C-alpha positions in Angstrom: 99.1 113.0 87.3 98.5 109.6 86.3 100.7 108.1 88.6 98.7 109.9 91.3 95.4 108.8 90.0 96.5 105.1 89.9 98.0 105.4 93.3 94.5 106.4 94.8 93.0 103.9 92.7 95.2 100.9 94.1 94.7 102.4 97.7 91.2 102.8 97.1 90.6 99.1 95.9 93.1 97.9 98.8 91.0 99.6 101.5 87.8 98.2 100.1 88.9 94.9 100.1 90.3 94.9 103.6 86.9 96.2 104.6 85.2 93.2 103.1 87.6 90.9 104.2 87.0 92.2 107.8 83.0 91.8 107.4 81.0 88.5 108.8 79.3 87.6 105.5 81.2 84.8 103.8 80.0 86.1 100.2 81.4 89.5 101.5 84.7 87.8 102.8 85.2 86.3 99.3 84.4 89.6 97.1 86.8 91.2 99.4 89.5 88.6 98.3 88.5 89.5 94.7 89.3 92.8 95.1 92.5 92.8 96.7 93.7 90.6 94.2 92.6 92.9 91.3 94.0 95.8 93.2 97.2 93.7 93.0 96.7 93.3 89.5 96.4 97.2 88.8 99.7 97.8 91.2 101.6 95.4 88.8 100.2 97.2 85.7 101.0 100.5 87.0 104.8 99.6 88.1 105.2 98.0 84.4 105.7 101.4 83.1 102.6 101.3 80.4 103.7 104.2 78.4 100.5 106.1 76.9 100.7 105.6 73.0 102.7 102.2 73.2 100.1 100.1 71.1 101.2 102.3 68.1 104.8 102.0 68.5 107.4 99.7 67.0 106.9 95.9 68.0 109.4 94.8 70.8 111.5 92.7 68.4 111.3 94.9 65.4 115.2 95.5 65.9 116.3 92.5 66.9 117.8 93.9 69.8 116.8 96.5 72.7 113.3 97.7 72.6 112.8 101.2 71.4 111.7 103.9 73.8 107.9 103.5 73.1 107.5 99.8 73.7 106.0 98.4 77.2 107.4 95.3 78.7 104.9 92.7 77.6 105.9 90.1 80.6 104.1 92.2 83.2 100.9 92.2 80.8 101.1 88.5 80.4 101.3 87.8 84.3 98.5 89.9 84.9 96.5 88.3 82.2 97.1 84.8 83.7 96.4 86.2 87.2 93.3 87.7 86.2 92.4 84.1 84.4 93.0 82.3 87.5 91.5 84.8 89.8 88.4 84.1 87.9 88.4 80.5 88.5 88.9 80.9 91.8 86.5 83.3 92.2 83.8 80.9 90.8 85.2 77.8 92.9 84.9 80.2 96.3 81.2 80.9 95.6 80.4 77.3 94.9 81.8 76.7 98.2 80.0 79.1 99.9 76.8 78.1 98.3 77.6 74.5 99.6 78.2 76.0 103.1 75.0 77.9 103.0 73.2 74.4 102.1 74.6 72.8 104.8 74.4 74.9 107.6 71.8 77.4 106.5 74.0 80.6 107.3 76.7 82.4 105.8 77.6 84.4 109.0 81.3 83.2 109.8 81.0 84.0 113.4 78.1 81.2 113.5 80.1 78.8 111.4 83.1 79.0 113.8 80.7 78.1 116.6 79.3 75.2 115.4 81.0 71.5 116.2 
């Protein structure tokens, strides 16, 4: 049941992000990219096999050997945490660039921006 809910959530996030990327306003395109990147993060976490109750289990290096049955691979979580931080910085940068485009051209419509010389 949990896998089905995660699959539906990832699919809905990718669908919403794709819909926003195809819009005409630049801000919606930026938010669409943010949602797609977060959908990719949720997908990576879902594929990382987060075990329910793994936070109360034995640490990964407790036996100095193979991890126990209740542990989760910490590499996936570290990669997603890094992706979230980088994504936040890129979102802030894209929003500042969008503001600068609006100051220069008085519009955020990407079709009007493409027609200008």
